[in-house]
N, C-alpha and C positions, 0 to 999 in steps of 0.2 A: 665483280666489283668495278672493274675498269669500264665495262660497257655501261653500267648504271651511272657512273660518274660522268662519262661523256654525254649520256642522254640528258642528265640534269644540267650540265653545262650548256648544252645546245638549247635547252628550254629557257634558261635564265639569261643567256647572252643577249637576246633580243630586247629584253626590258632595259638592260644596261645601255644599249646603243640607241634607245628610243628618243633621246633628246640630244640637243647640241652641247658643245663644250668638250668634245673629245679631240685629242691630237697631242702632238709632242709638247706643245706649250702648256698643257693642263694635266700633266701626269698626276699631280696631287689630287685632282678631281676624282680619280679612280678610288682613292682612299677616303673620300668624304661622303660618299653615298652608300647606303646599305646594299642596294642591288649591285653596285659595282664591287663592293667588298666580297660579296658572294661569288661573283664571277672570278675575281682574283684568287680566292681560296680554292674554288673548284678547279680552276686552271692549274694551280700548284699541285693539287691532289692528283689530277689526271696526268700531269707531267711526271710526278713521282711514281705513280703506278706504271706508266709506260717505261720509265727507266728501269724499274725493278724487273719488269717483264723481259726487257732486252738482256739484262745481266743474268737472269735465270736461264734464258735460252743459250747464251754464250757459255755459261757454266755447264749446262747439260751437254752441249756439243763437245766441250773439252773433255768431259767425263766419259762420253761415249767413245772418243778417240783413243783413250788409254785403256 
């Protein structure tokens, strides 16, 4: 699931960056365009899956030590 999400994110990020208006001054712009919202959501999913993976590995290592 993580690899698929990263692949989809990589494919959609280009369309979100294809036009001007990005930067710290226009953060609300990311929530006003459909392609930008998709990138934000996919980034959140990818981050969540990555954090879950790290915690699972830490838990498995702790379990292995005991």
